[in-house]
The first five atom37 places (N, CA, C, CB, O) and aatype in JSON, in Angstrom:
{
  "aatype": [20, 20, 20, 20, 20, 20, 20, 20, 20, 20, 20, 20, 20, 20, 20, 20, 20, 20, 20, 20, 20, 20, 20, 20, 20, 20, 20, 20, 20, 20, 20, 20, 20, 20, 20, 20, 20, 20, 20, 20, 20, 20, 20, 20, 20, 20, 20, 20, 20, 20, 20, 20, 20, 20, 20, 20, 20, 20, 20, 20, 20, 20, 20, 20, 20, 20, 20, 20, 20, 20, 20, 20, 20, 20, 20, 20, 20, 20, 20, 20, 20, 20],
  "atom_mask": [
    [1, 1, 1, 1, 1],
    [1, 1, 1, 1, 1],
    [1, 1, 1, 1, 1],
    [1, 1, 1, 1, 1],
    [1, 1, 1, 1, 1],
    [1, 1, 1, 1, 1],
    [1, 1, 1, 1, 1],
    [1, 1, 1, 1, 1],
    [1, 1, 1, 1, 1],
    [1, 1, 1, 1, 1],
    [1, 1, 1, 1, 1],
    [1, 1, 1, 1, 1],
    [1, 1, 1, 1, 1],
    [1, 1, 1, 1, 1],
    [1, 1, 1, 1, 1],
    [1, 1, 1, 1, 1],
    [1, 1, 1, 1, 1],
    [1, 1, 1, 1, 1],
    [1, 1, 1, 1, 1],
    [1, 1, 1, 1, 1],
    [1, 1, 1, 1, 1],
    [1, 1, 1, 1, 1],
    [1, 1, 1, 1, 1],
    [1, 1, 1, 1, 1],
    [1, 1, 1, 1, 1],
    [1, 1, 1, 1, 1],
    [1, 1, 1, 1, 1],
    [1, 1, 1, 1, 1],
    [1, 1, 1, 1, 1],
    [1, 1, 1, 1, 1],
    [1, 1, 1, 1, 1],
    [1, 1, 1, 1, 1],
    [1, 1, 1, 1, 1],
    [1, 1, 1, 1, 1],
    [1, 1, 1, 1, 1],
    [1, 1, 1, 1, 1],
    [1, 1, 1, 1, 1],
    [1, 1, 1, 1, 1],
    [1, 1, 1, 1, 1],
    [1, 1, 1, 1, 1],
    [1, 1, 1, 1, 1],
    [1, 1, 1, 1, 1],
    [1, 1, 1, 1, 1],
    [1, 1, 1, 1, 1],
    [1, 1, 1, 1, 1],
    [1, 1, 1, 1, 1],
    [1, 1, 1, 1, 1],
    [1, 1, 1, 1, 1],
    [1, 1, 1, 1, 1],
    [1, 1, 1, 1, 1],
    [1, 1, 1, 1, 1],
    [1, 1, 1, 1, 1],
    [1, 1, 1, 1, 1],
    [1, 1, 1, 1, 1],
    [1, 1, 1, 1, 1],
    [1, 1, 1, 1, 1],
    [1, 1, 1, 1, 1],
    [1, 1, 1, 1, 1],
    [1, 1, 1, 1, 1],
    [1, 1, 1, 1, 1],
    [1, 1, 1, 1, 1],
    [1, 1, 1, 1, 1],
    [1, 1, 1, 1, 1],
    [1, 1, 1, 1, 1],
    [1, 1, 1, 1, 1],
    [1, 1, 1, 1, 1],
    [1, 1, 1, 1, 1],
    [1, 1, 1, 1, 1],
    [1, 1, 1, 1, 1],
    [1, 1, 1, 1, 1],
    [1, 1, 1, 1, 1],
    [1, 1, 1, 1, 1],
    [1, 1, 1, 1, 1],
    [1, 1, 1, 1, 1],
    [1, 1, 1, 1, 1],
    [1, 1, 1, 1, 1],
    [1, 1, 1, 1, 1],
    [1, 1, 1, 1, 1],
    [1, 1, 1, 1, 1],
    [1, 1, 1, 1, 1],
    [1, 1, 1, 1, 1],
    [1, 1, 1, 1, 1]
  ],
  "atom_positions": [
    [[0.88, -1.16, 0.03], [0.0, -0.07, 0.0], [0.9, 1.2, -0.01], [-1.01, -0.12, 1.2], [1.92, 1.21, 0.68]],
    [[0.54, 2.27, -0.79], [1.24, 3.42, -0.79], [0.41, 4.57, -0.2], [1.69, 3.68, -2.14], [-0.71, 4.85, -0.63]],
    [[0.97, 5.19, 0.75], [0.37, 6.29, 1.61], [0.99, 7.65, 1.39], [0.53, 5.95, 3.09], [2.19, 7.81, 1.55]],
    [[0.17, 8.64, 1.01], [0.66, 9.92, 0.79], [0.12, 10.77, 1.91], [0.29, 10.44, -0.59], [-1.02, 10.57, 2.33]],
    [[0.93, 11.76, 2.45], [0.45, 12.77, 3.41], [1.44, 13.93, 3.4], [0.29, 12.15, 4.88], [2.53, 13.91, 2.83]],
    [[0.89, 15.0, 4.14], [1.76, 16.09, 4.26], [3.08, 15.81, 5.07], [1.01, 17.18, 4.89], [4.18, 16.26, 4.74]],
    [[2.85, 15.06, 6.11], [3.95, 14.71, 6.94], [3.54, 13.41, 7.66], [4.32, 15.88, 7.95], [2.37, 13.08, 7.85]],
    [[4.67, 12.67, 8.06], [4.47, 11.35, 8.76], [5.18, 11.47, 10.1], [5.05, 10.08, 7.9], [6.24, 12.09, 10.19]],
    [[4.63, 10.9, 11.11], [5.53, 10.68, 12.19], [6.44, 9.47, 12.1], [4.76, 10.59, 13.37], [6.15, 8.55, 11.33]],
    [[7.52, 9.42, 12.85], [8.5, 8.44, 12.68], [7.83, 7.08, 12.93], [9.68, 8.69, 13.61], [8.12, 6.11, 12.22]],
    [[6.99, 7.01, 13.87], [6.33, 5.7, 14.25], [5.38, 5.2, 13.14], [5.52, 5.86, 15.6], [5.29, 4.01, 12.84]],
    [[4.69, 6.22, 12.57], [3.75, 5.95, 11.35], [4.51, 5.49, 10.2], [2.94, 7.23, 10.92], [4.11, 4.51, 9.56]],
    [[5.58, 6.12, 9.87], [6.38, 5.79, 8.77], [7.07, 4.33, 8.94], [7.43, 6.91, 8.6], [7.13, 3.57, 7.98]],
    [[7.59, 3.98, 10.16], [8.02, 2.79, 10.43], [6.95, 1.56, 10.29], [8.56, 2.9, 11.71], [7.22, 0.46, 9.82]],
    [[5.77, 1.94, 10.76], [4.76, 0.99, 10.68], [4.28, 0.56, 9.19], [3.64, 1.53, 11.45], [3.97, -0.58, 8.85]],
    [[4.3, 1.67, 8.44], [3.94, 1.53, 6.98], [5.06, 0.77, 6.27], [3.72, 2.96, 6.28], [4.78, -0.18, 5.54]],
    [[6.18, 1.1, 6.45], [7.33, 0.45, 5.8], [7.56, -0.99, 6.22], [8.57, 1.24, 6.09], [7.96, -1.83, 5.41]],
    [[7.27, -1.29, 7.64], [7.32, -2.62, 8.08], [6.24, -3.51, 7.31], [7.11, -2.64, 9.6], [6.54, -4.66, 6.99]],
    [[5.03, -3.0, 7.02], [4.08, -3.71, 6.45], [4.15, -3.75, 4.97], [2.89, -3.25, 6.88], [3.21, -4.21, 4.31]],
    [[5.23, -3.3, 4.42], [5.51, -3.52, 3.07], [5.05, -2.33, 2.16], [4.87, -4.79, 2.66], [5.04, -2.42, 0.94]],
    [[4.67, -1.19, 2.85], [4.15, 0.0, 2.05], [5.23, 1.0, 1.71], [3.05, 0.74, 2.84], [6.42, 0.81, 1.94]],
    [[4.7, 2.11, 1.12], [5.62, 3.18, 0.82], [4.97, 4.42, 1.25], [6.0, 3.23, -0.66], [3.75, 4.55, 1.14]],
    [[5.81, 5.45, 1.79], [5.33, 6.7, 2.19], [5.73, 7.78, 1.2], [5.8, 7.01, 3.56], [6.93, 7.92, 0.98]],
    [[4.86, 8.55, 0.58], [5.08, 9.49, -0.39], [4.57, 10.78, 0.12], [4.47, 9.11, -1.66], [3.68, 10.81, 0.96]],
    [[5.14, 11.86, -0.39], [4.6, 13.24, -0.14], [3.48, 13.51, -1.21], [5.8, 14.39, -0.22], [3.32, 12.72, -2.14]],
    [[2.73, 14.59, -1.08], [1.64, 14.71, -1.98], [2.19, 15.1, -3.48], [0.62, 15.81, -1.39], [1.66, 14.73, -4.52]],
    [[3.26, 15.84, -3.38], [3.9, 16.23, -4.81], [4.45, 14.88, -5.42], [5.22, 17.41, -4.66], [4.35, 14.72, -6.64]],
    [[4.93, 14.06, -4.75], [5.33, 12.72, -5.34], [4.18, 11.99, -5.96], [5.94, 11.83, -4.27], [4.32, 11.39, -7.03]],
    [[2.97, 12.02, -5.26], [1.87, 11.39, -5.86], [1.4, 12.0, -7.08], [0.83, 11.32, -4.99], [1.04, 11.31, -8.02]],
    [[1.4, 13.41, -7.11], [1.03, 14.08, -8.38], [2.02, 13.68, -9.58], [1.06, 15.66, -8.16], [1.58, 13.6, -10.73]],
    [[3.24, 13.45, -9.3], [4.23, 13.05, -10.32], [3.95, 11.73, -10.77], [5.63, 13.1, -9.84], [4.08, 11.5, -11.97]],
    [[3.54, 10.76, -9.93], [3.31, 9.37, -10.31], [1.91, 9.15, -10.89], [3.51, 8.46, -9.1], [1.75, 8.27, -11.73]],
    [[0.85, 9.93, -10.47], [-0.56, 9.77, -11.06], [-0.98, 11.18, -11.26], [-1.64, 8.93, -10.1], [-1.67, 11.73, -10.41]],
    [[-0.56, 11.83, -12.42], [-0.99, 13.28, -12.67], [-2.52, 13.36, -12.77], [-0.33, 13.87, -14.02], [-3.08, 14.37, -12.34]],
    [[-3.22, 12.37, -13.31], [-4.73, 12.55, -13.45], [-5.49, 12.01, -12.25], [-5.26, 11.81, -14.73], [-6.7, 12.21, -12.14]],
    [[-4.83, 11.39, -11.44], [-5.47, 10.84, -10.09], [-6.09, 9.54, -10.23], [-6.56, 11.78, -9.54], [-6.89, 9.15, -9.38]],
    [[-5.77, 8.8, -11.29], [-6.43, 7.49, -11.48], [-5.88, 6.48, -10.48], [-6.24, 6.97, -12.93], [-4.67, 6.41, -10.27]],
    [[-6.82, 5.64, -9.84], [-6.34, 4.77, -8.89], [-5.98, 5.27, -7.56], [-5.31, 4.18, -9.39], [-5.38, 4.55, -6.76]],
    [[-6.32, 6.46, -7.31], [-6.01, 7.16, -5.94], [-7.38, 7.28, -5.16], [-5.31, 8.72, -6.16], [-8.45, 7.42, -5.74]],
    [[-7.24, 7.21, -3.9], [-8.36, 7.39, -2.95], [-8.03, 8.49, -2.04], [-8.67, 6.13, -2.14], [-7.05, 8.32, -1.32]],
    [[-8.72, 9.66, -1.96], [-8.34, 10.72, -1.07], [-9.3, 10.58, 0.18], [-8.44, 12.17, -1.8], [-10.52, 10.38, 0.1]],
    [[-8.57, 10.7, 1.33], [-9.3, 10.58, 2.65], [-8.87, 11.9, 3.4], [-8.89, 9.14, 3.53], [-7.84, 12.54, 3.18]],
    [[-9.81, 12.18, 4.3], [-9.46, 13.33, 5.13], [-9.85, 13.02, 6.58], [-10.17, 14.63, 4.62], [-10.56, 12.03, 6.8]],
    [[-9.49, 13.68, 7.44], [-9.71, 13.58, 8.89], [-11.05, 13.89, 9.31], [-8.82, 14.42, 9.62], [-11.8, 14.52, 8.55]],
    [[-11.43, 13.48, 10.54], [-12.75, 13.8, 11.09], [-12.81, 15.35, 11.35], [-13.02, 12.96, 12.43], [-11.9, 15.93, 11.96]],
    [[-13.94, 16.01, 10.87], [-14.02, 17.4, 11.12], [-14.87, 17.89, 12.35], [-14.53, 18.0, 9.92], [-15.0, 19.08, 12.64]],
    [[-15.46, 16.82, 13.07], [-16.24, 17.12, 14.2], [-15.46, 17.68, 15.32], [-16.92, 15.96, 14.64], [-14.97, 16.89, 16.13]],
    [[-15.29, 18.91, 15.45], [-14.43, 19.37, 16.67], [-15.32, 20.27, 17.54], [-13.06, 20.22, 16.2], [-16.31, 20.8, 17.04]],
    [[-15.0, 20.46, 18.81], [-15.85, 21.11, 19.79], [-16.17, 22.44, 19.36], [-15.24, 21.16, 21.12], [-17.27, 22.86, 19.73]],
    [[-15.43, 23.22, 18.63], [-15.72, 24.63, 18.33], [-16.86, 24.74, 17.31], [-14.44, 25.34, 17.8], [-17.47, 25.79, 17.15]],
    [[-17.13, 23.66, 16.65], [-18.27, 23.75, 15.66], [-19.65, 23.68, 16.46], [-18.16, 22.5, 14.54], [-20.71, 23.95, 15.88]],
    [[-19.62, 23.38, 17.6], [-20.99, 23.49, 18.51], [-21.44, 24.68, 18.63], [-20.91, 23.04, 19.87], [-22.64, 24.86, 18.85]],
    [[-20.52, 25.78, 18.51], [-20.78, 27.15, 18.78], [-21.14, 27.91, 17.57], [-19.64, 27.75, 19.41], [-21.38, 29.12, 17.65]],
    [[-21.2, 27.24, 16.43], [-21.49, 27.93, 15.09], [-23.05, 27.87, 14.92], [-20.69, 27.16, 13.78], [-23.66, 26.96, 15.49]],
    [[-23.68, 28.75, 14.21], [-25.09, 28.61, 13.97], [-25.87, 29.8, 14.37], [-25.6, 27.44, 14.66], [-25.26, 30.86, 14.55]],
    [[-27.15, 29.75, 14.54], [-27.95, 30.72, 15.0], [-27.64, 31.04, 16.51], [-29.34, 30.31, 14.77], [-27.27, 30.16, 17.29]],
    [[-27.8, 32.32, 16.86], [-27.31, 32.74, 18.22], [-28.0, 31.87, 19.18], [-27.59, 34.27, 18.55], [-29.11, 31.41, 18.92]],
    [[-27.33, 31.58, 20.38], [-27.81, 30.81, 21.43], [-29.05, 31.59, 22.05], [-26.66, 30.54, 22.47], [-28.9, 32.78, 22.31]],
    [[-30.13, 31.05, 22.27], [-31.26, 31.73, 22.98], [-32.37, 32.03, 21.93], [-30.76, 33.09, 23.71], [-33.51, 32.27, 22.33]],
    [[-32.08, 32.01, 20.63], [-33.07, 32.26, 19.62], [-33.87, 30.91, 19.55], [-32.39, 32.71, 18.19], [-33.32, 29.83, 19.77]],
    [[-35.12, 31.02, 19.25], [-36.01, 30.06, 19.13], [-35.58, 28.94, 18.1], [-37.25, 30.68, 18.79], [-35.34, 29.21, 16.92]],
    [[-35.49, 27.68, 18.61], [-35.15, 26.59, 17.62], [-33.62, 26.4, 17.45], [-35.78, 26.91, 16.22], [-33.19, 25.5, 16.72]],
    [[-32.76, 27.29, 18.16], [-31.32, 27.19, 18.04], [-30.76, 26.05, 19.06], [-30.67, 28.64, 18.33], [-31.16, 26.01, 20.23]],
    [[-29.95, 25.27, 18.62], [-29.15, 24.33, 19.47], [-27.74, 24.63, 19.55], [-29.27, 22.98, 19.0], [-26.9, 23.77, 19.79]],
    [[-27.44, 25.99, 19.31], [-26.01, 26.48, 19.32], [-25.57, 26.53, 20.85], [-25.87, 28.0, 18.59], [-26.29, 26.98, 21.74]],
    [[-24.4, 26.05, 21.03], [-23.88, 26.06, 22.49], [-23.32, 27.54, 22.72], [-22.63, 24.86, 22.76], [-22.62, 28.08, 21.86]],
    [[-23.63, 28.13, 23.82], [-23.21, 29.35, 24.18], [-21.83, 29.3, 24.73], [-24.12, 29.92, 25.08], [-21.45, 28.29, 25.33]],
    [[-21.03, 30.36, 24.55], [-19.72, 30.62, 25.19], [-20.02, 31.15, 26.57], [-18.83, 31.65, 24.36], [-20.6, 32.23, 26.71]],
    [[-19.65, 30.43, 27.58], [-19.75, 30.91, 28.92], [-18.44, 30.79, 29.71], [-20.85, 30.19, 29.61], [-17.57, 29.95, 29.43]],
    [[-18.35, 31.72, 30.76], [-17.14, 31.72, 31.6], [-17.08, 30.45, 32.49], [-17.1, 33.0, 32.49], [-16.0, 29.89, 32.69]],
    [[-18.12, 30.04, 32.99], [-18.12, 28.92, 33.96], [-19.41, 28.11, 33.96], [-17.87, 29.45, 35.36], [-20.35, 28.5, 33.27]],
    [[-19.5, 27.13, 34.63], [-20.76, 26.27, 34.53], [-21.57, 26.32, 35.93], [-20.34, 24.68, 34.14], [-22.37, 25.43, 36.24]],
    [[-21.29, 27.47, 36.78], [-21.83, 27.47, 37.93], [-23.38, 27.81, 38.01], [-21.07, 28.32, 38.65], [-23.95, 27.89, 36.92]],
    [[-24.06, 27.99, 39.04], [-25.38, 28.17, 39.17], [-25.87, 29.61, 38.58], [-25.71, 27.99, 40.62], [-27.01, 29.8, 38.17]],
    [[-24.92, 30.52, 38.59], [-25.31, 31.9, 38.24], [-24.9, 32.19, 36.73], [-24.6, 32.95, 39.26], [-25.0, 33.34, 36.3]],
    [[-24.45, 31.18, 35.95], [-23.86, 31.53, 34.62], [-24.73, 30.83, 33.53], [-22.3, 31.06, 34.53], [-24.81, 29.6, 33.45]],
    [[-25.34, 31.66, 32.74], [-25.96, 31.29, 31.46], [-26.91, 30.15, 31.61], [-24.93, 30.92, 30.44], [-26.75, 29.12, 30.95]],
    [[-28.0, 30.31, 32.53], [-28.94, 29.21, 32.67], [-30.21, 29.4, 31.98], [-29.22, 28.96, 34.05], [-31.08, 28.53, 32.04]],
    [[-30.39, 30.56, 31.29], [-31.48, 30.83, 30.38], [-32.94, 30.78, 31.25], [-31.41, 29.68, 29.15], [-34.0, 30.41, 30.75]],
    [[-32.8, 31.2, 32.52], [-33.95, 31.34, 33.3], [-34.28, 32.76, 33.46], [-33.79, 30.7, 34.59], [-33.5, 33.54, 34.01]],
    [[-35.58, 33.17, 32.94], [-35.9, 34.65, 33.07], [-36.24, 34.87, 34.43], [-37.04, 35.14, 32.16], [-36.88, 34.03, 35.07]],
    [[-35.82, 36.06, 34.96], [-36.05, 36.46, 36.34], [-37.1, 37.62, 36.3], [-34.67, 36.92, 37.05], [-37.48, 38.14, 37.35]]
  ]
}
């Protein structure tokens, strides 16, 4: 198996080579397969905590956006009208 990435850790490179694979940079892949035939592009998971804060403002009807708060105590952002 041939794996291409922007960078490899030494442990990852060692595991790939030990399994009989090759490690290439992305420009090396472009030189070997200019049209991209026979290649499969993968990307990392994009679900990160910061994305929970994106969207309609917190407090707006129907919004499930997570508010930015200083703390989680009883007096911080409870949404209870006084």
